[in-house]
FILO-983060 format. One record per residue (C-alpha): residue number from 1; residue in one letter; chain; x, y, z. Coordinates in nm, 2 decimals. Layout:
<atom zator="NUM" tordo="a" tornu="A" u="X" v="Y" w="Z"/>
...
% end
This chain:
<atom zator="1" tordo="x" tornu="A" u="-2.11" v="2.91" w="5.00"/>
<atom zator="2" tordo="x" tornu="A" u="-2.04" v="2.71" w="4.69"/>
<atom zator="3" tordo="x" tornu="A" u="-1.68" v="2.62" w="4.63"/>
<atom zator="4" tordo="x" tornu="A" u="-1.54" v="2.52" w="4.29"/>
<atom zator="5" tordo="x" tornu="A" u="-1.32" v="2.21" w="4.33"/>
<atom zator="6" tordo="x" tornu="A" u="-1.21" v="2.18" w="3.97"/>
<atom zator="7" tordo="x" tornu="A" u="-1.17" v="2.44" w="3.69"/>
<atom zator="8" tordo="x" tornu="A" u="-1.46" v="2.46" w="3.44"/>
<atom zator="9" tordo="x" tornu="A" u="-1.42" v="2.51" w="3.07"/>
<atom zator="10" tordo="x" tornu="A" u="-1.72" v="2.62" w="2.86"/>
<atom zator="11" tordo="x" tornu="A" u="-1.72" v="2.50" w="2.51"/>
<atom zator="12" tordo="x" tornu="A" u="-1.96" v="2.54" w="2.22"/>
<atom zator="13" tordo="x" tornu="A" u="-2.01" v="2.72" w="1.89"/>
<atom zator="14" tordo="x" tornu="A" u="-2.01" v="3.10" w="1.86"/>
<atom zator="15" tordo="x" tornu="A" u="-2.34" v="3.23" w="1.99"/>
<atom zator="16" tordo="x" tornu="A" u="-2.38" v="2.95" w="2.24"/>
<atom zator="17" tordo="x" tornu="A" u="-2.34" v="3.19" w="2.54"/>
<atom zator="18" tordo="x" tornu="A" u="-1.99" v="3.09" w="2.67"/>
<atom zator="19" tordo="x" tornu="A" u="-1.88" v="3.44" w="2.75"/>
<atom zator="20" tordo="x" tornu="A" u="-2.21" v="3.57" w="2.90"/>
<atom zator="21" tordo="x" tornu="A" u="-2.28" v="3.25" w="3.09"/>
<atom zator="22" tordo="x" tornu="A" u="-1.92" v="3.23" w="3.21"/>
<atom zator="23" tordo="x" tornu="A" u="-1.94" v="3.59" w="3.35"/>
<atom zator="24" tordo="x" tornu="A" u="-2.26" v="3.49" w="3.54"/>
<atom zator="25" tordo="x" tornu="A" u="-2.11" v="3.17" w="3.67"/>
<atom zator="26" tordo="x" tornu="A" u="-1.80" v="3.36" w="3.79"/>
<atom zator="27" tordo="x" tornu="A" u="-2.03" v="3.55" w="4.03"/>
<atom zator="28" tordo="x" tornu="A" u="-2.22" v="3.24" w="4.15"/>
<atom zator="29" tordo="x" tornu="A" u="-1.90" v="3.04" w="4.21"/>
<atom zator="30" tordo="x" tornu="A" u="-1.68" v="3.32" w="4.32"/>
<atom zator="31" tordo="x" tornu="A" u="-1.42" v="3.23" w="4.06"/>
<atom zator="32" tordo="x" tornu="A" u="-1.18" v="3.39" w="3.82"/>
<atom zator="33" tordo="x" tornu="A" u="-1.32" v="3.42" w="3.47"/>
<atom zator="34" tordo="x" tornu="A" u="-1.10" v="3.39" w="3.16"/>
<atom zator="35" tordo="x" tornu="A" u="-1.24" v="3.45" w="2.81"/>
<atom zator="36" tordo="x" tornu="A" u="-0.98" v="3.33" w="2.55"/>
<atom zator="37" tordo="x" tornu="A" u="-1.12" v="3.56" w="2.27"/>
<atom zator="38" tordo="x" tornu="A" u="-1.11" v="3.87" w="2.50"/>
<atom zator="39" tordo="x" tornu="A" u="-0.76" v="3.78" w="2.62"/>
<atom zator="40" tordo="x" tornu="A" u="-0.63" v="3.76" w="2.27"/>
<atom zator="41" tordo="x" tornu="A" u="-0.81" v="4.08" w="2.17"/>
<atom zator="42" tordo="x" tornu="A" u="-0.65" v="4.26" w="2.47"/>
<atom zator="43" tordo="x" tornu="A" u="-0.31" v="4.12" w="2.40"/>
<atom zator="44" tordo="x" tornu="A" u="-0.30" v="4.22" w="2.03"/>
<atom zator="45" tordo="x" tornu="A" u="-0.52" v="4.53" w="2.05"/>
<atom zator="46" tordo="x" tornu="A" u="-0.72" v="4.41" w="1.75"/>
<atom zator="47" tordo="x" tornu="A" u="-1.07" v="4.27" w="1.70"/>
<atom zator="48" tordo="x" tornu="A" u="-1.10" v="3.90" w="1.61"/>
<atom zator="49" tordo="x" tornu="A" u="-1.20" v="4.01" w="1.26"/>
<atom zator="50" tordo="x" tornu="A" u="-0.88" v="4.22" w="1.23"/>
<atom zator="51" tordo="x" tornu="A" u="-0.67" v="3.94" w="1.36"/>
<atom zator="52" tordo="x" tornu="A" u="-0.81" v="3.70" w="1.11"/>
<atom zator="53" tordo="x" tornu="A" u="-0.77" v="3.96" w="0.83"/>
<atom zator="54" tordo="x" tornu="A" u="-0.41" v="4.06" w="0.92"/>
<atom zator="55" tordo="x" tornu="A" u="-0.26" v="3.73" w="1.04"/>
<atom zator="56" tordo="x" tornu="A" u="-0.51" v="3.45" w="0.94"/>
<atom zator="57" tordo="x" tornu="A" u="-0.71" v="3.19" w="1.13"/>
<atom zator="58" tordo="x" tornu="A" u="-0.41" v="2.96" w="1.19"/>
<atom zator="59" tordo="x" tornu="A" u="-0.23" v="3.24" w="1.38"/>
<atom zator="60" tordo="x" tornu="A" u="-0.54" v="3.31" w="1.59"/>
<atom zator="61" tordo="x" tornu="A" u="-0.57" v="2.94" w="1.67"/>
<atom zator="62" tordo="x" tornu="A" u="-0.21" v="2.91" w="1.77"/>
<atom zator="63" tordo="x" tornu="A" u="-0.25" v="3.21" w="2.01"/>
<atom zator="64" tordo="x" tornu="A" u="-0.56" v="3.05" w="2.15"/>
<atom zator="65" tordo="x" tornu="A" u="-0.39" v="2.71" w="2.20"/>
<atom zator="66" tordo="x" tornu="A" u="-0.08" v="2.87" w="2.37"/>
<atom zator="67" tordo="x" tornu="A" u="-0.31" v="3.07" w="2.60"/>
<atom zator="68" tordo="x" tornu="A" u="-0.51" v="2.76" w="2.71"/>
<atom zator="69" tordo="x" tornu="A" u="-0.21" v="2.53" w="2.75"/>
<atom zator="70" tordo="x" tornu="A" u="-0.03" v="2.79" w="2.96"/>
<atom zator="71" tordo="x" tornu="A" u="-0.31" v="2.85" w="3.21"/>
<atom zator="72" tordo="x" tornu="A" u="-0.24" v="2.83" w="3.58"/>
<atom zator="73" tordo="x" tornu="A" u="-0.45" v="2.54" w="3.70"/>
<atom zator="74" tordo="x" tornu="A" u="-0.60" v="2.68" w="4.01"/>
<atom zator="75" tordo="x" tornu="A" u="-0.94" v="2.54" w="4.10"/>
<atom zator="76" tordo="x" tornu="A" u="-1.13" v="2.87" w="4.09"/>
<atom zator="77" tordo="x" tornu="A" u="-1.12" v="2.92" w="3.71"/>
<atom zator="78" tordo="x" tornu="A" u="-1.41" v="2.94" w="3.46"/>
<atom zator="79" tordo="x" tornu="A" u="-1.28" v="2.94" w="3.11"/>
<atom zator="80" tordo="x" tornu="A" u="-1.48" v="3.05" w="2.81"/>
<atom zator="81" tordo="x" tornu="A" u="-1.30" v="2.90" w="2.51"/>
<atom zator="82" tordo="x" tornu="A" u="-1.33" v="3.02" w="2.15"/>
<atom zator="83" tordo="x" tornu="A" u="-1.57" v="2.81" w="1.95"/>
<atom zator="84" tordo="x" tornu="A" u="-1.28" v="2.65" w="1.75"/>
<atom zator="85" tordo="x" tornu="A" u="-1.04" v="2.59" w="2.04"/>
<atom zator="86" tordo="x" tornu="A" u="-1.15" v="2.22" w="2.06"/>
<atom zator="87" tordo="x" tornu="A" u="-1.03" v="2.16" w="1.70"/>
<atom zator="88" tordo="x" tornu="A" u="-0.68" v="2.14" w="1.85"/>
<atom zator="89" tordo="x" tornu="A" u="-0.60" v="1.79" w="1.98"/>
<atom zator="90" tordo="x" tornu="A" u="-0.36" v="1.94" w="2.24"/>
<atom zator="91" tordo="x" tornu="A" u="-0.64" v="2.17" w="2.37"/>
<atom zator="92" tordo="x" tornu="A" u="-0.89" v="1.88" w="2.38"/>
<atom zator="93" tordo="x" tornu="A" u="-0.65" v="1.66" w="2.58"/>
<atom zator="94" tordo="x" tornu="A" u="-0.55" v="1.95" w="2.81"/>
<atom zator="95" tordo="x" tornu="A" u="-0.91" v="2.03" w="2.89"/>
<atom zator="96" tordo="x" tornu="A" u="-1.01" v="1.67" w="2.93"/>
<atom zator="97" tordo="x" tornu="A" u="-0.73" v="1.61" w="3.18"/>
<atom zator="98" tordo="x" tornu="A" u="-0.76" v="1.94" w="3.38"/>
<atom zator="99" tordo="x" tornu="A" u="-1.11" v="2.08" w="3.35"/>
<atom zator="100" tordo="x" tornu="A" u="-1.47" v="1.99" w="3.39"/>
<atom zator="101" tordo="x" tornu="A" u="-1.60" v="2.07" w="3.04"/>
<atom zator="102" tordo="x" tornu="A" u="-1.95" v="2.20" w="2.98"/>
<atom zator="103" tordo="x" tornu="A" u="-2.09" v="2.21" w="2.62"/>
<atom zator="104" tordo="x" tornu="A" u="-2.34" v="2.48" w="2.57"/>
<atom zator="105" tordo="x" tornu="A" u="-2.55" v="2.32" w="2.30"/>
<atom zator="106" tordo="x" tornu="A" u="-2.78" v="2.52" w="2.08"/>
<atom zator="107" tordo="x" tornu="A" u="-2.97" v="2.44" w="1.76"/>
<atom zator="108" tordo="x" tornu="A" u="-2.87" v="2.62" w="1.45"/>
<atom zator="109" tordo="x" tornu="A" u="-3.18" v="2.85" w="1.46"/>
<atom zator="110" tordo="x" tornu="A" u="-3.08" v="2.97" w="1.81"/>
<atom zator="111" tordo="x" tornu="A" u="-2.72" v="3.02" w="1.71"/>
<atom zator="112" tordo="x" tornu="A" u="-2.80" v="3.20" w="1.39"/>
<atom zator="113" tordo="x" tornu="A" u="-3.05" v="3.43" w="1.57"/>
<atom zator="114" tordo="x" tornu="A" u="-2.78" v="3.52" w="1.82"/>
<atom zator="115" tordo="x" tornu="A" u="-2.49" v="3.58" w="1.58"/>
<atom zator="116" tordo="x" tornu="A" u="-2.65" v="3.71" w="1.26"/>
<atom zator="117" tordo="x" tornu="A" u="-2.70" v="4.06" w="1.38"/>
<atom zator="118" tordo="x" tornu="A" u="-2.33" v="4.11" w="1.45"/>
<atom zator="119" tordo="x" tornu="A" u="-2.18" v="3.87" w="1.20"/>
<atom zator="120" tordo="x" tornu="A" u="-1.94" v="4.14" w="1.09"/>
<atom zator="121" tordo="x" tornu="A" u="-1.75" v="4.06" w="1.41"/>
<atom zator="122" tordo="x" tornu="A" u="-1.74" v="3.69" w="1.33"/>
<atom zator="123" tordo="x" tornu="A" u="-1.50" v="3.64" w="1.04"/>
<atom zator="124" tordo="x" tornu="A" u="-1.59" v="3.27" w="0.99"/>
<atom zator="125" tordo="x" tornu="A" u="-1.95" v="3.36" w="0.90"/>
<atom zator="126" tordo="x" tornu="A" u="-1.93" v="3.71" w="0.77"/>
<atom zator="127" tordo="x" tornu="A" u="-2.04" v="3.63" w="0.42"/>
<atom zator="128" tordo="x" tornu="A" u="-2.37" v="3.61" w="0.23"/>
<atom zator="129" tordo="x" tornu="A" u="-2.39" v="3.23" w="0.30"/>
<atom zator="130" tordo="x" tornu="A" u="-2.31" v="3.28" w="0.67"/>
<atom zator="131" tordo="x" tornu="A" u="-2.58" v="3.06" w="0.80"/>
<atom zator="132" tordo="x" tornu="A" u="-2.46" v="2.77" w="0.58"/>
<atom zator="133" tordo="x" tornu="A" u="-2.10" v="2.83" w="0.71"/>
<atom zator="134" tordo="x" tornu="A" u="-2.23" v="2.82" w="1.07"/>
<atom zator="135" tordo="x" tornu="A" u="-2.42" v="2.49" w="1.00"/>
<atom zator="136" tordo="x" tornu="A" u="-2.09" v="2.35" w="0.86"/>
<atom zator="137" tordo="x" tornu="A" u="-1.89" v="2.46" w="1.16"/>
<atom zator="138" tordo="x" tornu="A" u="-2.15" v="2.30" w="1.39"/>
<atom zator="139" tordo="x" tornu="A" u="-2.14" v="1.97" w="1.19"/>
<atom zator="140" tordo="x" tornu="A" u="-1.76" v="1.96" w="1.19"/>
<atom zator="141" tordo="x" tornu="A" u="-1.72" v="2.04" w="1.56"/>
<atom zator="142" tordo="x" tornu="A" u="-2.01" v="1.86" w="1.72"/>
<atom zator="143" tordo="x" tornu="A" u="-1.80" v="1.54" w="1.75"/>
<atom zator="144" tordo="x" tornu="A" u="-1.56" v="1.73" w="1.98"/>
<atom zator="145" tordo="x" tornu="A" u="-1.82" v="1.93" w="2.17"/>
<atom zator="146" tordo="x" tornu="A" u="-2.01" v="1.61" w="2.25"/>
<atom zator="147" tordo="x" tornu="A" u="-1.71" v="1.48" w="2.44"/>
<atom zator="148" tordo="x" tornu="A" u="-1.78" v="1.73" w="2.72"/>
<atom zator="149" tordo="x" tornu="A" u="-1.84" v="1.62" w="3.08"/>
<atom zator="150" tordo="x" tornu="A" u="-2.18" v="1.79" w="3.08"/>
<atom zator="151" tordo="x" tornu="A" u="-2.41" v="1.92" w="2.80"/>
<atom zator="152" tordo="x" tornu="A" u="-2.65" v="2.20" w="2.87"/>
<atom zator="153" tordo="x" tornu="A" u="-2.91" v="2.27" w="2.59"/>
<atom zator="154" tordo="x" tornu="A" u="-3.05" v="2.61" w="2.54"/>
<atom zator="155" tordo="x" tornu="A" u="-3.27" v="2.79" w="2.29"/>
<atom zator="156" tordo="x" tornu="A" u="-3.37" v="3.16" w="2.25"/>
<atom zator="157" tordo="x" tornu="A" u="-3.65" v="3.10" w="2.50"/>
<atom zator="158" tordo="x" tornu="A" u="-3.39" v="3.03" w="2.77"/>
<atom zator="159" tordo="x" tornu="A" u="-3.24" v="3.33" w="2.96"/>
<atom zator="160" tordo="x" tornu="A" u="-2.88" v="3.34" w="3.06"/>
<atom zator="161" tordo="x" tornu="A" u="-3.01" v="3.31" w="3.42"/>
<atom zator="162" tordo="x" tornu="A" u="-3.20" v="2.99" w="3.32"/>
<atom zator="163" tordo="x" tornu="A" u="-2.88" v="2.84" w="3.17"/>
<atom zator="164" tordo="x" tornu="A" u="-2.67" v="2.93" w="3.47"/>
<atom zator="165" tordo="x" tornu="A" u="-2.93" v="2.78" w="3.70"/>
<atom zator="166" tordo="x" tornu="A" u="-2.93" v="2.45" w="3.50"/>
<atom zator="167" tordo="x" tornu="A" u="-2.55" v="2.44" w="3.52"/>
<atom zator="168" tordo="x" tornu="A" u="-2.55" v="2.50" w="3.89"/>
<atom zator="169" tordo="x" tornu="A" u="-2.81" v="2.22" w="3.94"/>
<atom zator="170" tordo="x" tornu="A" u="-2.60" v="1.98" w="3.74"/>
<atom zator="171" tordo="x" tornu="A" u="-2.28" v="2.08" w="3.91"/>
<atom zator="172" tordo="x" tornu="A" u="-2.44" v="2.03" w="4.26"/>
<atom zator="173" tordo="x" tornu="A" u="-2.49" v="1.66" w="4.16"/>
<atom zator="174" tordo="x" tornu="A" u="-2.12" v="1.62" w="4.08"/>
<atom zator="175" tordo="x" tornu="A" u="-1.80" v="1.64" w="4.27"/>
<atom zator="176" tordo="x" tornu="A" u="-1.70" v="1.96" w="4.10"/>
<atom zator="177" tordo="x" tornu="A" u="-1.85" v="2.19" w="4.36"/>
<atom zator="178" tordo="x" tornu="A" u="-1.89" v="2.17" w="4.73"/>
<atom zator="179" tordo="x" tornu="A" u="-2.16" v="2.36" w="4.93"/>
<atom zator="180" tordo="x" tornu="A" u="-2.02" v="2.46" w="5.26"/>
<atom zator="181" tordo="x" tornu="A" u="-2.17" v="2.67" w="5.54"/>
<atom zator="182" tordo="x" tornu="A" u="-1.95" v="2.94" w="5.68"/>
% end
């Protein structure tokens, strides 16, 4: 049995796989999974696009920051942050102090392939020049993502299962998980 000894936060740009990989890790590590985007959607009863349209990005970011900063710090948490959560200094400091952070790193081609088909659900890139907006977001946020405790690279050739397997291999080398026989 694998036991999670410190909460994990998945960070990365939209389309990097934080939500889907987090759900799979939840099962592998028998942990609680929290997706900040989903939690905010559930709380407000609106899609992210509707939240941005009705209240603006700053409102969304403040909800995201408050949610993260008020998390109970039990060990068995896997947190999928929104792609922009790390733009908040308070969030970065909180995650650095309390979580083992994993950056799901993808090249722009992989990210665009994953998000372009449903960009209408992604207000920051839902424009004709969406790919350029995505490139700019990646350029602006990479400095924060690269501060993660672990970076896992993936492309469209990698399955979610491959990504989870790579994470588990790297975690087994760290003091973040313990493998115990029952």
